[in-house]
C-alpha positions as CSV (number, residue, x, y, z in Angstrom):
1,M,-180.6,-124.5,-137.4
2,A,-178.7,-123.9,-140.8
3,D,-180.8,-123.4,-143.8
4,D,-179.9,-126.7,-145.4
5,E,-181.1,-128.5,-142.3
6,R,-184.4,-127.0,-142.5
7,Q,-187.0,-129.6,-143.6
8,E,-189.0,-128.7,-146.5
9,I,-192.8,-128.6,-146.0
10,A,-194.7,-130.9,-148.2
11,P,-197.2,-129.7,-150.7
12,E,-199.9,-131.6,-149.0
13,E,-199.1,-129.9,-145.9
14,L,-199.0,-126.4,-147.3
15,L,-202.4,-127.1,-148.9
16,E,-203.9,-128.4,-145.6
17,A,-202.6,-125.2,-143.7
18,I,-204.1,-123.1,-146.5
19,R,-207.4,-124.9,-146.2
20,K,-207.6,-124.2,-142.4
21,M,-206.8,-120.5,-142.8
22,K,-209.6,-117.9,-142.4
23,V,-209.7,-115.0,-145.0
24,S,-210.6,-112.7,-142.2
25,D,-207.3,-113.7,-140.4
26,L,-205.4,-112.8,-143.6
27,L,-207.3,-109.6,-143.9
28,L,-206.4,-108.6,-140.4
29,S,-202.8,-109.5,-141.0
30,T,-202.8,-107.3,-144.1
31,I,-204.2,-104.3,-142.3
32,S,-201.6,-104.7,-139.5
33,T,-198.8,-104.9,-142.0
34,T,-200.3,-102.0,-144.3
35,S,-200.6,-99.7,-141.2
36,Q,-196.9,-100.3,-140.0
37,L,-195.9,-99.5,-143.6
38,G,-198.1,-96.5,-143.6
39,Y,-196.6,-95.2,-140.4
40,A,-193.0,-95.8,-141.8
41,K,-193.9,-93.9,-144.9
42,L,-194.7,-90.8,-142.6
43,E,-191.2,-90.9,-140.8
44,T,-189.1,-87.8,-141.8
45,D,-186.3,-89.8,-143.4
46,S,-188.5,-92.1,-145.6
47,R,-191.5,-89.7,-146.0
48,D,-193.8,-90.7,-149.0
49,L,-197.1,-89.2,-148.5
50,E,-198.7,-90.9,-151.7
51,Q,-197.7,-94.2,-150.4
52,A,-199.0,-93.3,-146.8
53,R,-202.4,-92.2,-148.3
54,L,-202.6,-95.5,-150.2
55,A,-202.1,-97.4,-147.0
56,I,-204.9,-95.2,-145.4
57,D,-207.3,-95.9,-148.3
58,S,-206.4,-99.6,-148.4
59,I,-207.4,-100.1,-144.7
60,K,-210.5,-98.1,-144.9
61,A,-211.5,-100.3,-148.0
62,L,-210.9,-103.4,-146.1
63,L,-212.9,-102.3,-142.8
64,P,-216.5,-102.9,-144.2
65,V,-215.5,-106.2,-145.7
66,L,-214.8,-107.5,-142.2
67,E,-218.1,-106.4,-140.6
68,G,-219.7,-109.5,-139.3
69,S,-216.5,-111.6,-139.5
70,V,-214.7,-109.9,-136.5
71,T,-216.0,-108.4,-133.2
72,K,-217.5,-104.8,-133.1
73,E,-214.6,-104.1,-130.6
74,L,-212.0,-105.3,-132.9
75,L,-213.6,-103.3,-135.8
76,D,-213.8,-100.3,-133.4
77,E,-210.0,-100.6,-132.7
78,L,-209.2,-100.8,-136.6
79,T,-211.2,-97.7,-137.0
80,Q,-209.4,-96.0,-134.4
81,L,-206.0,-97.1,-136.0
82,V,-207.1,-95.6,-139.2
83,A,-208.0,-92.3,-137.5
84,N,-204.6,-92.2,-135.9
85,L,-202.8,-92.9,-139.1
86,Q,-204.8,-90.0,-140.7
87,L,-203.8,-87.7,-137.9
88,A,-200.2,-88.6,-138.3
89,Y,-200.6,-88.1,-142.1
90,A,-202.0,-84.6,-141.6
91,K,-199.2,-83.8,-139.2
92,A,-196.6,-85.1,-141.6
93,A,-198.1,-83.1,-144.5
94,E,-198.1,-79.9,-142.8
95,E,-194.3,-80.2,-141.9
96,K,-191.6,-79.0,-144.3
97,P,-190.0,-81.5,-146.2
98,P,-186.2,-82.2,-144.9
99,T,-183.6,-80.1,-146.8
100,S,-180.9,-81.7,-148.6
101,P,-177.1,-81.1,-147.6
């Protein structure tokens, strides 16, 4: 479908969709996106340890907020995600930065 063929969403429909959303779902999506970005910032060709640390700290800040809104199993998985990201950060921090040609 071409861009000009897409139907616009009416403001009322958008408002209704927002009303149906759960904040916990948005936070889970944010954690997922932030962790992906954090891992990307640890890759050799795009390494930015400051940004990776910010991703880790942000996720750690959101986890306590989700307690009681998500299952314990999911919270445990997210805690493990943070631990894995921290390990990847430590490994990246130990590596020498790539040399410029």
